N, C-alpha and C positions, 0 to 999 in steps of 0.2 A: 504494499500500500504505499503510494506517495505521501511525502509529508504533507501537502496542501489537501489531502482526504482525510486527514486525522483532526478531527473537529474537538474530539474530548477523548482523554486519556484517564485510566484508572492507574494509579503508582502505588506499589509496595513501598510503604513508606515506615520509617523507623525512627525518624529524627538524628539518626547518625549523620556521617559526612557525607557518605554518597548520596544517599535518598534526599538529603536535605538541599544540596545544590542541584538536583535532578529537576526540582520544579521551575525554578527560574530558567535553567538551560532548556526544557522543552519550551517553555511559553516563548523564548527567544528563538529556537531554532524550529519549532513545530507551529507556533503560534496557537496551539489548541488550548482548551480549557484542561487543567489539571486538578482531578479529584484524587486525595491523598485516602489511602486506607492503612492503618496500623492493626495489626493481627494480635490478639492478646491470647499469646500459647503458655501463660504463666511466669512471664519473665519479670513480674512484680509492678506493682502500681505505680511506683516512682520512674517507670520508663514512660509512662504517659502523662506526667504532671508537665502542664505546659503545651503540650504537644499540638493542641488544636490551634493555639494562638501562634506557635511557632509556623504550623503549615499554613494558614492564613497570610500571614505576614511575609512568606516569603513567595505568596502568589497562588496557592491552591484556593480553588472556590469552596471547598469544604473537607471536612475529614470525618471518615467513619473509624470507629473503632470496634473492631468484629471480634467479638468474645467466642473463639472456638476451642476453648480450653478442654471442656467435656467430650467435644468431636476429635479433639486430637488424641485425648487419652484412650477413649472406647475404640475409635475405628483406625488407629495409626500405632499407637503405642503396644496395646495389648496385642494384636496380631503380630507384631515383630517379637514382642517377649513371649509369646506362645511358640512361635517358630525357632526362638533360639538363635534369630540371625545377628550375628556380628560381621563387620567389615575389617579383616586385618587388625582384630581386637576392638574395634570400635563399636558402640552400642548405638549408632545411628540416629544419635540426638537431632542434629540439623538435617540428616536427610529425611527423616520420619516428618520434620514439621513442614516442609516446602512444598508438599502437596495439598494438605489441608488449607494453607495459606493461598496458594495459587487458585484453589476452588472458591475461596471467600471472594480473591479478587474477579472471578468471573461472574459470580452470583452479583456483587455490586455492578460491574458493566453492565450487565443485562437490566439491572433495575434502571441505570442511570442511560440507558441508550448509548454507552460509548462505543467507540472505533477500535481502540486499542487499550493494552495494558504494558506498562512500563514496569521496569525492575531495575536495581543498582546493583545486581550482579557484574562481576569484571570478565573478561573474555578468557582468564585464566581458570576459572573455578568450576566447579560440580554444579551449584546452584542454578546458573542460567539454565543447565539443562534440566534441571528438576521443576524449576517454574514453567519452562516453554513446554515440555512435553506433556504437562498437565493442561496447561491452555490447549496444546492440539487436541489432546484428548476429550476434553470437553466443552470447547468452543474454538473449534478450526477456522472459523470465520474471524475472529478479531486478530488483529495485526497484534505485535509484539515490540515493543521499543526497548531497546538495550543500549542506553548512551554510552557504556564503556565500550562498546564496540563502534562508535562511531564518533565521538568528540577527541578533542585534540589533548585531553587531560591524560597524562601518561603516569603519574604516581598520586600518591596520597598528600605529597607536598603540594603538587600543582593543583590536587582538588582544595587544599585548605587556601591556597593562594586564591582561586576562584570563589571560595565562600567568603572571604575578606574582601573581595573586588564588591561583591554583590550584597554586602553587610548580611549575610546569612550568620546567624549565631552559632557558636558551636561549642559542645560541651567538653571538647578534646583539645589536646595541645600538641604540637609535633613531636613532644617526648614523651606524651604518654598514649600513643595512638595505637595500642593494642588492637587487633581485629578480634572482636568478641561476638557470640551469636550464645543468647541466654532463652532458655524456656524452661518449665517445670521438669524436664527430663533432665537436662543437663547445660553446661557451660564450656564452651572453646574459647581457646586463646591462641591467637597467632599473630606474627609480625614482628617488630623490632628485634631484640637480640635473640628470641627462639627461631627465628626465620632459619638460624643455623643449627643443624642437629649436634654440632659438637659442644653446644654450649649448654651447660647444665641450667636449666630453668629455675630461678628463684622462687620457689614455691610460695614462701612466706609473703612476697611481694604479688604475685600472681593471684593466687587461690583466694575465692569468694565463696563458695559452697561449702568448703570444708578447712581441713588444716593438714599440714605434713605428717606422715606418721612420726617423726621424731617428736613433733608438739603435741601428738594426742595423748588423752589420760592415760596414766599407767595402770588402770583398772579396767579388764573386760568389761563390756555391754552386751548383757544377754536379751535376746528377743525371740518372738514366733510369731512366724509368718503363716497365716492360712489361705489356701488355694480351694478354688472350686472350678474345676475343668480347665485349669491353667491359668485362672485369672486371679490375682490377690484380692482377697477380701477381707482380711483381719491382720492387724498388727497390735501388739501388747503394749505399744507405748508411743512415746512422741517419734517425730524425724530425728534419727540417730546417726545416721550413715557418715555425714560430712565432719561430725565432731571426733570420729574416730580414725580418720585419714583415710577413708576405704573410698575406693572409685576414682583415682588419679591415675590418667593415662598418658604418658609423654610418648608420643608417637609420630613417626615417619610413615605417611599413607602412600599409596599410589592413586592419584586422581584420574577420575573418567578420562581428562583431556590429554592425558599421556604424561604429564610430570610428577615428582613427589613432592608432597608437602610435610610440614613439620609444626605440630600443634601441641597443645596440653589439653585435656578434656578431664573435666569434672563430671562424673554422673555417679554420685555416691548411692542413692536410693535405686537406682537402675541397676547397679552391680549387684548389690544385695538381691535384689528380685530375681536377677539371672541366675546367681548362684543358686538360691532356694528353690527355683522353679527347675534348674537341672537335677538338683538333688532327689526332688520329688518324682520327679520322671524317672528316675533310676530304680525305683522299687515300684512302678504303676505301669512301665511299659516293657513289652516283650524285646528281648532282644534283636530281633529283625527289625520291629519297628523304630525302636530307638537308633540302631546304627543308620537306618535309611533316613531317617528324620534328619541327623546329623550331616548327611549329604545335602539333603534339601535346603537346610537351613545355610549353608554357603551361597546357594543359587539364591535363594530369597534375599539375603544381605545385598548381593551383587545387584538384584533388581531394585531394591529400595535404594541404595548407594547411587544408582546411575539413573535414578530419577523416572524409572519405568514401574511406578506405581499403578497405575491405571492401564494394566494390561491382563490380558486373559491368561497369563500364565501365573502371575502373582494371586490372581483369583482362583486358579486352580491350586495353585499352593496352599491358598487358604482353607480350601474346602478339604485338603488331605490334612494340614495342622488340626483344624477344628476337630476331626473324626479322632486323630491321635489324643487329643485332650479330654476327652470324654472320662477316662479313668484317673486324670491328674487330680485328684482332690484329697485334702489332707494339710497336716501342719509339719514346718521344719522349724528347728529350734538350732539358733545359730548363737554365737559370740564373735563380737567385732572387736580387735585389737591392734592398733598401731598399723592399720592398714591391711590387716588379715581379716579375712572371714573364714571362721572355723565352724565346721558342721557338728553340732552336737548329738543329734538325734533327727528322726522323720518317721512320722506314723501316715497311714492312710486307710480306709475303708478297702480301699481297691488294692492292697499291695501284693504283689506276686513273690514277694520273699517269703519262703516257706520256712521257718524257724528248725521245724522238726527233721527236714531233709538236708539244710544246708549244716545242722549243728555237729560239732565235733564228737557230741556224746552219741548213746544208744538211739538209733532210730529205724524208721522202716525200710532205708534204703539198703538195697543189695549191693556191696561192694562188687560181688563178682559179674554183675551186669556189665560192670565197665570194660573188661576183657573182650566181649565181642563187640561192643562200640569201637575200641582200639584198632582192633583188626580189620574192620571195615573201613574206618577213617583214614587210617595209615594204608590201605592196600594199595593207591597208586604209589606212594613212596616206595613200597616193597617191589612192585613190579618193576618199577624204574631201576632200583638197584640192582635187581636180577638180571635185567637187560645189559645194564654195564658191566657185570661181570662176565655175561656171555661173550662180550665182545672183546674182552680181555682189559677193561678199562678198571 
């Protein structure tokens, strides 16, 4: 769609550096009305203080704040947790949030009769793919404007210069310009000194959701998590993960666009839930299902990371995962201690662990049955060895 055809655009707006300067840039370069939309995915009420005034002052005609927290948890976090999906160790905190945000953008664009959706993702990152694949899936007729792929701004320093020249107020400085993404699931940190993976992150300076293991309490914290069909439903206390140095990941990851990137991720609650969920699955899933699900989890994670949420394969994998979760109900007891999650016990009404059979004590198990099993299981090995002997090997 040509620039002159765009009359109204809905911008994914956070009030950060990139999206703040996009409003005046769109008005200058597209001459269109700009409607800003901020998505509430649990980043905290302070993130929205003064946001409307700022958006309007920089040229937006209005600001929507879309509260999608419940949808984010029920429709995106829980399915990913049930799948056990991790991408190179990362619990997909940013990846899972982009599709519901883009979905909300589409809904507002329809409501407002907009021609286009705009975002502040750079041409180097994964988020541009996640936003745009969602728009293609839900509203293929809408144009997408990605200023970082068009404008002459080449760096964050250039962006700050542009903001200052256009009287756009900023909360950051050139020295405190970490790139962060925060929601109710995680907080990520990138940029500045941690761009180089050779540098040890200063956790005392960086962390916001938790503390480093070194400064965590000397006493362990016990908790019990309850699940029903793979979904967490009960916790015997307050939010505790961050206080015990749990869920900190210093990671070099392979981006979809081909480059590697380095960041620090904080996902205290998610790390605990993933651990407990896997422990519960260990006694409620049969071996073949459990092992196949581990393979499926890798593919599921790739789909989420690569922005392919709204695809037939992800929906099909959800159907498989939901079936596996039918028996995954019970309780898991854990202790948190200086960055560690220690499993203390697990119970389930659907347990497949038979204490009588597994016991080292007297049981109904007939040890003599193992001889026939081993003979059949090892038959290919035995035949191959006999063949080598015949050939003189």
